[in-house]
MIDRENSE-657816 format. One record per residue (C-alpha): residue in three letters; x, y, z. Coordinates in steps of 0.001 Angstrom, whole numbers, plus 500000, padded with zeros to 6 digits. Layout:
BEGIN
ALAXYZ ...
END
This chain:
BEGIN
MET460723884431754186 GLN460197881833751489 THR458129878674751969 PRO460481875708752736 SER460952872905750279 GLN460154869380751449 ASN463833868566752005 GLU464062871255754723 TYR461987869287757239 THR461002865744758156 SER457710864326756901 TYR456343864450760485 TYR455844868198760069 LYS454342868136756547 GLY450790868310757917 TYR451616871407759945 ILE453262873155757058 GLU450315872316754783 LEU448018874151757198 VAL449828877458756554 SER448103879434753828 GLY449734882211751844 LYS453325882804751057 ASP454101885426753691 ILE454736883522756953 MET455378886731758889 ARG451988888039757928 THR450512884683758844 LEU452196884703762310 GLU450940888251762928 LYS447441887485761683 GLN447305884397763899 TYR448154886507766931 ASN444814888324766603 GLU442893885260765583 ILE444154883176768494 GLU443520886042770929 GLN439896886311769781 PHE439361882574769570 PHE440493881829773119 LYS438636884849774537 SER435439883438772956 ILE435704880102774750 PRO433276880047777753 LYS435079879874781100 ASP433303876658782013 LYS434818874942778981 ALA438477875726779831 GLY438868872467781773 PHE436819870339779340 ARG438326867142777982 TYR436456865423775095 ASN437684861992776333 GLU439446860516779275 GLY443236861032779064 LYS442915863954776589 TRP444231867409777359 SER441909870166778557 ILE441595873360776523 ARG443815875145779129 GLU446431872372778647 ILE446286872746774847 LEU446931876493775158 GLY449787875824777578 HIS451177873209775212 MET450971875735772332 ALA453024878172774383 ASP455646875657775417 THR455979874317771893 GLU456310877768770321 ARG458960878726772841 ILE460959875553772114 PHE460670875934768404 ALA461618879565768434 TYR464676878698770511 ARG465633876093767952 ALA465268878611765110 LEU467412881105767019 ARG470205878597767584 ILE470188877421763963 SER470050881008762609 ARG473202881810764619 LYS474983878828762980 ASP475076876818766171 LYS475960873346765007 THR474916871675768269 ALA472372868869767648 LEU469233869840769519 PRO467069867306771413 GLY463409866568770925 PHE460900866864773760 ASP457945864827774974 GLU454951867086774843 ASN452878864731776969 GLU455430864842779779 TYR455635868644779550 VAL451849868910779942 ARG451867866226782647 TYR454330868281784722 SER452799871648784074 ASN450107873247786138 PHE448125874553783115 ASP444836873246784465 LYS445311875237787734 GLN445814878483785816 VAL443279881074784627 MET442722880845780902 SER443371884615780438 ASP446789884251782064 LEU447632881313779735 LEU446507883325776797 ASP448621886329777813 HIS451562883920778187 PHE451054882542774682 LEU450568885953773094 PHE453754887249774824 ILE455681884309773300 ARG454120884856769851 LYS455112888572769917 SER458650887460770838 THR458672884875768029 ILE457613887530765477 ALA460130889976766683 MET462977887347766463 PHE462023886292762924 LYS461969889983761855 THR465668890227762728 MET466575887436760314 ASP467542887988756698 GLU466726885439753970 GLU470136883776754225 MET469632883124757933 THR466230881530757334 LYS467714879081754857 LEU470135877693757438 SER469500874125758658 GLY470377872308761800 THR469799868942763534 VAL466790868693765782 ASN465723865417767251 ASN468074863635764827 ASN466504865343761732 GLN467480868262759617 VAL465242871326759687 SER465648874855758347 VAL464800878048760148 ARG462097878938757611 ALA460621875458758038 ILE460432876069761805 ALA458615879360761178 HIS456007877539759124 ILE455799874654761630 ILE455115877110764427 ALA452193878629762468 GLY450879875243761351 HIS451137873725764884 ALA449011876553766331 GLN446438876147763537 HIS446374872375764105 HIS445371872819767737 ILE442808875509766965 ASN441213873097764516 ILE441215870301767129 ILE439535872507769693 LYS436914873569767168 GLU436206869957766055 ARG436388868108769314 TYR435867870536772201 LEU433356873145771161 
END
């Protein structure tokens, strides 16, 4: 799957896509699986509920958010790859976290949930040929390609890992 050109996504996602290193997004997604698993397993249990500032998400909430977001983005990629022309809505990640119960869950369960979604995401993208990944659709009133979504998924995960490293640990 080729790297998307800048006209395949809105500028909002540029930062995520720039966090993706290498040209093989499938390899990146697979490599991240192991890195994310090891990273979250290394976080001390007493840090799971830590917030670096009032009103900020806890580490558990970040991991839950990562799972929600990957599931939503993978669904978008599926719809677009199947030539579904329906305009897809955005979502408010803060409201999703607010109405979740991530902070009441065990970190290992949240990690298993995320990893299950990542395996599913990888399996889905493996079924797509190059032509399918070039397809674009409307999401949140913007055009985005399937291959851009794959890169956004990887970059989004890396973004949150970086934030946890910089602000939480």
